[in-house]
Wavefront OBJ file of the C-alpha trace (Angstrom):
o trace
v 13.911 -2.082 3.929
v 14.080 0.881 6.308
v 10.801 1.860 7.941
v 10.597 5.199 6.080
v 11.025 3.449 2.715
v 8.291 0.957 3.611
v 5.962 3.745 4.717
v 6.489 5.690 1.498
v 5.935 2.560 -0.578
v 2.720 1.688 1.250
v 1.350 5.241 0.909
v 2.312 5.342 -2.770
v 0.479 2.061 -3.410
v -2.536 3.365 -1.475
v -2.724 6.500 -3.594
v -2.196 4.641 -6.877
v -4.945 2.119 -6.158
v -7.360 4.733 -4.842
v -6.880 7.146 -7.737
v -7.017 4.331 -10.298
v -10.317 3.151 -8.809
v -11.903 6.571 -9.241
v -10.548 7.226 -12.729
v -11.317 3.701 -13.907
v -14.902 3.840 -12.696
v -15.391 7.213 -14.369
v -14.135 5.691 -17.625
v -16.407 2.677 -17.168
v -19.469 4.807 -16.518
v -18.790 7.487 -19.138
v -21.963 8.026 -21.125
v -23.737 5.095 -19.486
v -27.491 5.203 -19.075
v -29.183 3.687 -16.014
v -30.281 0.632 -17.982
v -26.607 -0.043 -18.886
v -25.040 0.410 -15.442
v -24.613 -3.278 -14.719
v -22.967 -3.899 -18.101
v -20.566 -1.021 -17.484
v -19.731 -2.263 -13.994
v -18.693 -5.677 -15.291
v -16.540 -4.203 -18.043
v -12.749 -4.242 -17.743
v -12.744 -0.713 -16.297
v -15.543 -1.453 -13.842
v -14.086 -4.685 -12.502
v -10.532 -3.366 -12.356
v -11.741 -0.280 -10.473
v -13.459 -2.361 -7.824
v -10.458 -4.668 -7.510
v -8.266 -1.611 -7.125
v -10.477 -0.382 -4.280
v -10.283 -3.797 -2.588
v -6.489 -3.623 -2.742
v -6.644 -0.040 -1.506
v -8.744 -1.185 1.456
v -6.183 -3.844 2.353
v -3.398 -1.281 2.097
v -5.441 1.085 4.289
v -5.621 -1.659 6.927
v -1.834 -2.007 6.778
v -1.451 1.757 7.162
v -3.715 1.782 10.201
v -1.680 -0.982 11.801
v 1.328 1.394 11.908
v -0.192 4.876 12.244
v -2.863 6.618 14.251
v -6.187 7.159 12.525
v -5.871 10.936 12.870
v -2.465 10.975 11.189
v -3.396 8.462 8.488
v -6.706 10.135 7.694
v -5.016 13.523 7.309
v -2.465 12.135 4.860
v -5.119 10.182 2.951
v -6.886 13.462 2.122
v -4.174 13.938 -0.497
v -6.179 11.511 -2.627
v -8.672 14.291 -3.404
v -5.895 16.408 -4.881
v -4.459 13.442 -6.788
v -7.875 12.472 -8.175
v -8.400 16.025 -9.433
v -4.942 15.973 -11.020
v -5.575 12.581 -12.648
v -8.973 13.738 -13.936
v -7.269 16.735 -15.499
v -4.454 14.668 -17.027
v -6.332 11.563 -18.170
v -9.934 12.700 -18.626
v -9.288 16.265 -19.794
v -11.521 17.603 -17.037
v -11.297 21.302 -16.340
v -9.630 22.570 -13.183
v -10.849 25.973 -12.058
v -9.451 28.410 -9.525
v -11.681 27.008 -6.778
v -10.289 23.506 -7.315
v -6.758 24.884 -7.162
v -7.469 26.856 -3.981
v -9.201 23.863 -2.404
v -6.307 21.601 -3.327
v -3.879 24.067 -1.779
v -5.937 24.154 1.403
v -5.975 20.346 1.554
v -2.201 20.150 1.136
v -1.749 22.860 3.804
v -4.037 20.972 6.166
v -2.124 17.739 5.594
v 1.101 19.536 6.431
v -0.335 21.076 9.594
v -1.780 17.831 10.919
v 0.763 15.272 9.717
v 3.959 17.159 10.313
v 2.933 19.040 13.439
v 2.811 15.671 15.212
v 6.486 14.985 14.569
l 1 2 3 4 5 6 7 8 9 10 11 12 13 14 15 16 17 18 19 20 21 22 23 24 25 26 27 28 29 30 31 32 33 34 35 36 37 38 39 40 41 42 43 44 45 46 47 48 49 50 51 52 53 54 55 56 57 58 59 60 61 62 63 64 65 66 67 68 69 70 71 72 73 74 75 76 77 78 79 80 81 82 83 84 85 86 87 88 89 90 91 92 93 94 95 96 97 98 99 100 101 102 103 104 105 106 107 108 109 110 111 112 113 114 115 116 117 118
C-alpha cells in the first residue's frame, strides 16, 4: 500500500473512532442523572465509546510515529468539525452561525499549518 494511502487510512480510522466515542458517550449519557452515571457508562454505548477512544489512542500513537506533533495536532483539530457535523446528523443538534464560522476557521487553520509545511 503506498504511503499516502496508508496515511489516509490511518487518519480516517482516527477520525471515525474519535467521533464515534463522542457521539456514543452522548447517547449513553442522554438524560442520565448523577445517580445513574455508572449504569450508563457500562451500557453498550458507554463501553463501546471508551473502547473506541482506546483504539483512537493507539491510532494516534501510530500517527505520531510517522508525523511531527505540530503537523498531526493541526490535522487532528478536524475532529471538532466532524463531531459537530455528527451531532447535527445523528443527534439532531442545532448548528448556529458561530459553529459554522468556527468550523471554517478550524479548517482554514488546518490548511495553513498542514499544507504550508509541504
